[in-house]
C-alpha positions as CSV (number, residue, x, y, z in Angstrom):
1,M,50.3,209.0,94.0
2,K,47.6,209.9,96.8
3,I,45.1,212.6,96.2
4,K,46.3,214.5,98.9
5,N,49.7,214.7,97.7
6,K,48.6,215.5,94.4
7,I,46.7,218.3,95.6
8,S,49.4,219.6,97.8
9,L,51.8,219.3,94.9
10,L,49.7,221.4,92.3
11,I,49.0,223.9,94.9
12,S,52.6,224.2,95.9
13,I,53.7,224.1,92.2
14,F,51.1,226.9,91.3
15,F,52.1,229.2,94.2
16,S,55.9,228.5,93.5
17,V,55.1,229.5,89.9
18,L,53.1,232.6,90.9
19,F,56.0,233.7,93.6
20,A,58.5,233.2,90.5
21,L,56.5,235.2,88.2
22,A,56.1,238.0,90.9
23,S,59.7,238.4,92.0
24,F,60.4,238.4,87.9
25,T,58.2,241.3,87.4
26,I,59.3,243.1,90.5
27,F,62.8,242.7,89.5
28,Y,62.4,243.5,85.6
29,L,60.3,246.8,86.5
30,F,63.1,248.0,88.9
31,S,65.6,247.3,86.2
32,S,63.6,249.4,83.8
33,F,63.2,252.0,86.0
34,R,66.9,252.4,87.2
35,K,67.8,252.3,83.4
36,V,65.3,255.2,82.8
37,E,66.1,257.1,85.9
38,F,69.8,256.9,84.9
39,E,69.1,258.0,81.4
40,S,67.4,261.0,82.7
41,R,70.2,262.0,85.1
42,L,72.5,261.6,82.1
43,K,70.1,264.0,80.2
44,E,70.2,266.4,82.7
45,K,73.9,266.3,82.8
46,A,74.3,266.4,79.2
47,F,72.2,269.6,78.7
48,S,73.6,271.3,81.8
49,S,77.1,271.0,80.5
50,I,76.4,272.2,76.9
51,K,74.3,275.0,78.1
52,L,77.3,276.1,80.4
53,L,79.6,275.9,77.7
54,V,77.7,277.6,74.8
55,E,75.4,279.9,76.4
56,V,77.1,281.4,79.7
57,E,79.9,283.6,78.3
58,Q,82.0,283.6,81.6
59,I,82.6,279.8,81.5
60,D,85.2,278.9,79.0
61,R,86.3,274.9,78.5
62,Q,89.1,275.5,81.2
63,L,86.4,276.6,83.9
64,L,83.8,274.0,82.6
65,K,86.2,271.1,83.3
66,V,87.1,272.6,87.1
67,I,83.4,272.6,87.6
68,D,82.8,269.1,86.2
69,Q,86.0,268.0,88.1
70,N,84.6,269.2,91.5
71,S,81.1,268.0,90.8
72,I,81.7,264.7,89.3
73,N,80.3,261.8,91.7
74,K,83.1,259.2,91.5
75,L,80.6,256.5,91.8
76,Y,79.3,257.1,88.0
77,D,82.7,257.4,86.3
78,E,81.4,260.2,84.1
79,K,82.8,261.3,80.9
80,T,81.5,264.2,78.8
81,L,82.2,264.8,75.3
82,I,81.0,268.0,73.5
83,F,81.0,268.5,69.6
84,D,80.3,271.5,67.5
85,S,78.4,271.2,64.2
86,S,81.4,270.4,62.3
87,Y,81.8,267.3,64.3
88,H,85.1,268.9,66.2
89,L,85.5,267.9,69.6
90,I,85.3,271.4,71.6
91,Y,85.0,270.2,75.2
92,S,86.1,266.7,77.0
93,S,85.7,266.4,80.8
94,L,88.8,265.5,82.8
95,D,88.0,262.0,83.5
96,D,90.1,259.1,82.0
97,T,86.7,257.1,80.8
98,K,86.9,256.6,77.2
99,I,83.8,256.9,74.9
100,N,84.0,254.9,71.5
101,W,82.0,257.1,69.1
102,N,82.2,257.7,65.4
103,I,80.5,260.5,63.0
104,D,77.8,257.9,62.3
105,D,76.6,258.4,65.9
106,L,76.9,262.5,65.7
107,K,74.8,262.0,62.4
108,Y,72.3,259.9,64.0
109,L,71.8,262.5,66.9
110,K,71.3,264.9,64.2
111,T,68.3,263.0,62.9
112,Y,66.9,261.3,66.2
113,K,68.0,264.1,68.3
114,T,68.9,261.4,71.2
115,F,70.0,257.9,71.5
116,F,70.8,255.6,74.9
117,K,73.1,252.5,74.5
118,K,75.3,250.3,76.8
119,E,79.0,250.1,76.2
120,N,80.8,247.7,78.3
121,K,80.1,248.4,82.1
122,N,78.9,251.8,81.3
123,E,75.9,253.6,79.8
124,V,76.0,256.2,76.9
125,Y,73.6,258.9,76.3
126,G,73.9,261.4,73.2
127,V,71.8,264.6,72.7
128,F,71.6,266.9,69.9
129,Y,71.6,270.7,71.2
130,D,70.1,273.4,68.5
131,T,71.0,276.9,68.6
132,N,70.3,279.7,66.5
133,D,73.9,280.0,65.5
134,K,75.4,276.8,65.8
135,D,74.4,273.0,66.5
136,Y,76.5,270.9,69.1
137,Y,76.4,267.2,70.0
138,A,76.9,265.9,73.8
139,L,78.1,262.1,74.5
140,I,78.3,261.4,78.4
141,S,79.3,257.9,79.7
142,A,79.0,257.0,83.1
143,S,78.5,253.8,85.2
144,D,75.6,253.6,87.5
145,D,77.2,251.6,90.4
146,Y,74.8,253.1,93.0
147,G,71.7,251.8,91.0
148,K,73.4,248.6,89.9
149,R,73.8,247.8,93.9
150,K,70.3,248.4,94.5
151,L,69.4,246.2,91.6
152,E,71.9,243.4,92.8
153,Y,70.6,243.7,96.4
154,L,66.9,243.7,95.1
155,F,67.9,240.3,93.5
156,Y,69.3,238.8,95.9
157,T,66.6,239.8,98.3
158,L,64.1,238.4,95.8
159,L,66.0,235.2,95.3
160,I,66.2,234.7,99.1
161,T,62.6,235.6,99.8
162,Y,61.5,233.3,97.1
163,F,63.1,230.1,98.3
164,V,61.8,231.0,102.0
165,F,58.5,231.7,101.1
166,T,58.2,228.8,98.4
167,A,59.5,226.3,101.2
168,L,57.1,227.9,103.6
169,C,54.4,227.6,101.3
170,W,55.1,223.8,100.5
171,F,55.2,223.4,104.0
172,I,52.1,224.8,105.0
173,T,50.2,223.5,101.9
174,F,51.4,220.0,102.6
175,Y,50.4,220.3,106.5
176,S,47.1,222.1,105.8
177,V,46.1,219.2,103.2
178,K,47.2,216.6,105.4
179,R,45.2,217.9,108.3
180,L,41.9,218.6,106.2
181,L,42.0,215.2,104.6
182,Q,43.1,213.4,107.7
183,P,39.5,212.0,108.3
184,L,39.8,210.4,105.1
185,G,43.0,208.8,106.1
186,N,41.2,207.7,109.2
187,F,38.5,206.3,106.8
188,H,40.8,204.4,104.7
189,S,42.8,202.9,107.7
190,K,39.6,201.6,109.1
191,I,38.2,200.3,105.9
192,K,41.3,198.2,105.5
193,T,40.5,196.5,108.7
194,I,37.0,195.3,107.7
195,N,36.5,191.7,106.5
196,E,33.8,189.1,107.0
197,N,34.7,188.8,110.7
198,N,33.8,192.3,111.5
199,L,31.0,193.5,109.3
200,D,29.4,195.3,112.3
201,T,32.1,197.7,112.4
202,R,31.2,201.5,111.6
203,I,33.3,204.4,110.8
204,A,33.0,207.4,113.0
205,V,31.5,210.4,111.6
206,N,30.7,213.9,113.1
207,D,27.2,215.5,112.5
208,S,28.6,217.7,109.7
209,S,27.5,218.2,106.2
210,N,31.3,218.0,104.8
211,E,31.9,215.6,102.0
212,I,34.0,212.9,104.2
213,D,31.3,212.5,106.8
214,L,28.6,212.2,104.0
215,L,30.6,209.5,102.4
216,G,31.1,208.2,105.9
217,N,27.3,207.8,106.6
218,E,26.5,206.3,103.3
219,F,29.7,203.7,103.7
220,N,28.0,202.8,107.1
221,Q,24.5,202.4,105.7
222,M,25.8,200.4,102.9
223,L,28.0,198.1,105.3
224,Q,24.8,197.7,107.3
225,R,23.1,196.1,104.5
226,I,25.9,193.8,103.5
227,D,26.1,192.7,107.3
228,E,22.4,191.6,107.3
229,S,22.6,189.8,103.9
230,Y,25.7,188.2,104.9
231,Q,23.9,187.1,108.5
232,K,21.0,185.6,106.5
233,Q,23.1,183.7,104.4
234,K,25.3,182.1,107.2
235,E,22.2,181.5,109.3
236,F,20.4,179.3,106.2
237,T,24.2,177.8,105.7
238,A,23.7,176.7,109.4
239,H,20.0,176.0,109.4
240,A,20.4,173.9,106.3
241,S,23.6,171.8,107.5
242,H,22.1,171.2,111.0
243,E,18.5,169.9,109.4
244,L,20.3,167.8,107.1
245,R,22.7,165.9,109.4
246,T,19.7,164.4,111.4
247,P,18.3,162.5,108.2
248,L,21.6,161.4,107.0
249,A,22.4,160.1,110.4
250,R,19.5,157.9,110.2
251,V,20.3,156.7,106.6
252,T,23.8,156.0,107.5
253,S,22.6,153.9,110.8
254,Q,20.1,152.0,108.6
255,M,22.6,151.2,105.9
256,E,25.2,150.1,108.4
257,N,22.7,147.8,110.1
258,K,21.8,146.6,106.5
259,I,25.6,145.7,105.9
260,L,25.8,143.9,109.0
261,D,22.4,142.0,108.4
262,R,23.7,138.2,107.7
263,E,21.0,137.9,105.2
264,T,22.4,140.9,103.0
265,G,24.3,139.3,100.0
266,E,27.8,140.0,98.8
267,S,26.6,141.7,95.8
268,Q,24.2,143.8,97.9
269,R,26.6,144.5,100.8
270,N,29.3,145.9,98.3
271,F,26.5,148.2,96.9
272,L,25.5,149.3,100.1
273,K,28.9,150.1,101.0
274,K,29.5,152.4,97.8
275,I,26.5,154.0,98.8
276,L,27.4,154.4,102.5
277,N,30.9,156.0,101.6
278,D,28.9,158.6,99.3
279,V,26.6,159.3,102.3
280,N,29.6,159.7,104.5
281,Q,31.2,162.4,102.1
282,I,28.0,164.1,102.0
283,T,27.7,164.1,105.7
284,E,31.6,165.2,106.0
285,L,30.7,168.1,103.7
286,I,27.9,169.4,105.4
287,S,29.8,169.1,108.8
288,S,32.6,171.2,107.2
289,L,30.4,173.8,105.7
290,L,28.5,174.0,109.5
291,L,32.3,174.6,111.1
292,L,32.7,177.1,108.4
293,S,29.7,178.9,109.4
294,K,30.4,179.0,112.6
295,L,33.9,180.1,112.0
296,D,32.4,182.9,110.3
297,N,30.7,184.5,113.2
298,K,32.4,186.9,115.5
299,P,35.9,186.0,116.5
300,N,35.8,183.8,120.0
301,E,37.4,185.3,123.3
302,F,40.4,183.0,123.8
303,N,41.4,182.9,127.2
304,N,43.0,179.7,127.8
305,N,46.5,178.9,127.1
306,Y,47.7,175.5,125.5
307,R,51.3,174.2,124.8
308,I,51.3,173.7,121.0
309,D,53.9,170.8,121.2
310,E,51.6,168.8,123.5
311,L,48.6,169.6,121.0
312,I,50.8,168.3,117.9
313,Y,51.5,165.2,120.0
314,E,47.8,164.3,120.7
315,S,46.7,165.2,117.1
316,I,49.7,162.6,115.7
317,E,48.1,160.1,118.1
318,R,44.7,160.7,116.9
319,L,45.9,160.4,113.3
320,H,47.7,157.2,113.9
321,K,44.2,155.7,115.0
322,T,42.7,156.1,111.7
323,H,45.7,156.0,109.5
324,P,48.2,153.9,110.9
325,E,50.3,154.0,107.9
326,F,50.9,157.6,108.3
327,R,54.6,158.4,109.5
328,I,55.2,161.9,110.9
329,R,58.7,163.4,112.6
330,F,58.1,165.9,114.8
331,D,61.2,168.2,115.9
332,I,61.6,171.2,117.9
333,E,64.5,173.8,117.3
334,F,65.1,175.0,120.9
335,S,66.1,178.8,121.6
336,E,66.2,180.7,124.8
337,E,62.5,182.1,124.2
338,I,60.9,178.9,122.5
339,E,59.6,177.7,126.1
340,R,57.5,180.9,126.5
341,L,56.4,180.9,122.8
342,L,55.0,177.2,123.0
343,E,52.4,178.7,125.2
344,L,49.3,179.6,122.9
345,K,46.4,181.4,123.8
346,G,43.2,179.8,121.9
347,S,40.8,177.0,121.4
348,K,42.0,173.5,121.7
349,S,39.7,172.0,119.7
350,L,40.2,174.5,117.0
351,L,43.8,174.2,117.1
352,E,43.6,170.6,117.0
353,I,41.4,170.5,113.9
354,V,44.4,172.9,112.3
355,L,47.0,170.3,113.2
356,I,45.1,167.2,112.0
357,N,44.1,168.8,108.7
358,L,47.6,169.8,107.8
359,L,49.2,166.9,108.9
360,K,46.7,164.8,107.2
361,N,47.1,166.7,104.1
362,A,50.9,166.2,104.1
363,C,51.0,162.5,104.5
364,M,48.0,161.9,102.3
365,Y,49.7,163.7,99.4
366,A,53.2,162.6,100.2
367,D,54.8,159.7,98.0
368,D,56.2,157.8,101.2
369,K,53.1,158.8,103.4
370,A,55.3,160.7,105.5
371,A,55.6,164.3,106.8
372,T,57.8,166.4,108.9
373,I,56.6,168.9,111.4
374,L,59.0,171.4,112.8
375,I,58.8,174.3,115.6
376,T,61.1,177.0,115.3
377,Q,61.3,180.7,116.5
378,A,62.4,183.9,114.7
379,N,61.5,187.7,115.6
380,R,59.7,186.5,118.7
381,N,57.1,184.6,116.8
382,L,56.7,181.1,116.7
383,I,56.7,179.0,113.4
384,L,55.1,175.8,112.5
385,T,56.5,174.1,109.5
386,I,54.8,171.1,107.9
387,S,56.4,169.7,105.0
388,N,56.6,166.3,102.7
389,N,57.9,164.8,99.5
390,G,55.2,165.0,96.9
391,R,54.1,166.4,93.8
392,S,53.7,170.3,94.3
393,L,51.1,172.7,93.0
394,T,51.3,174.8,89.9
395,A,51.5,178.5,90.4
396,T,47.7,179.0,89.3
397,E,46.6,176.4,92.1
398,Q,49.0,178.0,94.4
399,V,47.0,181.4,93.9
400,N,43.7,179.6,94.9
401,L,44.9,177.3,97.3
402,F,43.0,178.4,100.3
403,Q,39.4,178.8,98.3
404,P,36.7,176.8,99.1
405,F,36.4,173.4,97.1
406,M,39.9,173.8,95.6
407,R,41.6,170.7,94.7
408,G,44.9,170.5,93.0
409,G,46.1,168.4,90.1
410,N,47.7,165.9,93.1
411,A,44.4,165.1,94.2
412,K,43.2,162.9,91.7
413,G,42.2,159.5,93.1
414,K,42.5,161.4,96.5
415,A,39.3,161.4,99.0
416,G,38.8,165.1,100.1
417,L,36.4,167.9,99.6
418,G,38.5,171.0,99.0
419,L,37.6,172.7,102.2
420,G,40.4,171.5,104.8
421,L,42.8,174.5,104.1
422,R,39.8,176.8,104.1
423,I,38.7,175.9,107.6
424,V,42.7,176.0,108.7
425,Q,43.1,179.6,107.5
426,R,39.8,180.7,109.1
427,I,40.8,179.0,112.6
428,L,44.5,180.5,112.0
429,L,42.9,183.9,111.2
430,Q,40.8,183.9,114.7
431,H,44.1,182.9,116.5
432,E,45.9,186.0,114.8
433,A,48.1,183.4,112.7
434,T,49.1,183.2,109.2
435,I,49.6,180.4,106.7
436,A,51.5,180.4,103.6
437,Y,52.3,177.6,101.0
438,A,55.8,177.0,99.2
439,A,57.0,174.6,96.6
440,P,61.0,174.6,96.7
441,N,61.0,172.1,94.0
442,E,58.5,170.0,92.0
443,H,58.4,167.3,94.5
444,S,58.1,169.2,97.7
445,N,55.5,171.0,99.5
446,V,55.9,173.2,102.7
447,F,53.1,174.8,104.7
448,T,54.6,177.5,107.1
449,V,52.3,178.8,110.0
450,H,53.4,182.3,112.1
451,F,51.9,182.6,115.3
452,C,52.2,186.2,116.3
453,Y,52.9,187.6,119.6
C-alpha cells in the first residue's frame, strides 16, 4: 500500500473511532440524564400522592383518585400504589397499568428508603414515607414515552451524523493527503522516466524548505554526479575503441598481405589465418563497443521516413552476399492500415543493423539455416516476428538475453560476441520500439518487435 493511502487510512480510522466514541458518550450521558430526570419526576409524584392522602385531612381516597385521573399525563401511563405499615394496599390509582410487587419489595423500602427498577417497558419507583404515627410505602410505575422518543431521536441523529461526517472526513482526508503529497507523486513519475539515455533530466523543485523539495534537490545533485561519471565512462570507451581500431587495421592489413605473399609457407599461412581471425574478432568487438557507446548518447532526432519492408529486402540481400547458405522467408499479413504502418520514422542505417542482426542470429542458430520474418498489425501497432527452428534458450538464459556478452548454451561452436542483441535493444529503444523473446517449444525461437505509433 502506498504511503499516502496508509496515512489517509490511519487518519480516517482515527477520526472515525473518535466520532464513534463521542457519539456513544453523548448518547450514554443523555440516556443516564433521562433516567435520573424521570426518576426524580416519579419521586415527586410518589411523595405528593402520599402527602395528599396522609397529611391533608380533606383529601380522601376517592378524591385523590379524581385528582390523579385529571392530572395524569397519558404519555406516562402512570400507576400509583400506596401501602400502610402493615403492607395493606390503601390506595390504587385508576390506571389499568399493573405493578408487580411483593412484600420483599416493601421490606426493602423500609431498609433502603427508595429503589428504582425497570419492569417491562415501564419503570418503577418505590419510596418509604415515615410519619410520627405510621409508615407508608408508595410504588409508582410509568413509561417515559416522551423521554424515550427524545432518546430515540438523539440515537438516529447521532447515527446519521456519524455516517455523514465519517464519510466527509474520509473524503477530505484522502483529498487533502493526495494534494499535499502530489509533489511526491510527480517526483515518483519523473524518476520512472529516467534511464541511461536521459540522465540530464532534473526534478522540478520549488525554493521552499519542505522535505519533498529538499529531497528533490538532493536527488538532482546525485543525478548530476552520476551523469558526469557515466559520461566519463562513455568517453573513455569511445576513445579507447577509436584508438585501438587504427593499429588493429594496420595489423590486419599486414597479415593479409603476408598471407597473400607467395613466399609464405602453407603452415605459416594457416597460422596467420588463425591469428587474423582472432584480430577480426577483436576488431568486431571494438566496433560493437564503439557503436554501443554512440547509442548510449542522447537519442537521435529521426526526421526521415522509411518503409520497413524495403529495409527488410535490402537486409536480406546483404546477408545473402556474405551468407549465401541462409534461407529467409518474408511475409506480410495485409490489413486496412498496414500500408500506413509500414512507414517508420528513424535511422535507416540503425534499422538495418537491427534487421541484419536479428535475421543473422535466426539463421545462424537454426537447425536448417532458415528463418521466417512476418509483418502483422495489432492495435494500430506494427509487429515484426522473426522465428526459426532451433534449440531454444533456458529460463535463466532468457532473463539475461539482452545483457552484454550474454551467450546461450546453443551458441557453442558459433561465432559471436554476445553484443548483437544488446545493440538491437538499444537501437529499438531509441525508435520507441520493444523487443521480446519467446520459446513456444524446445526447438523454436521467436523474437517479436513492436513499433508503437
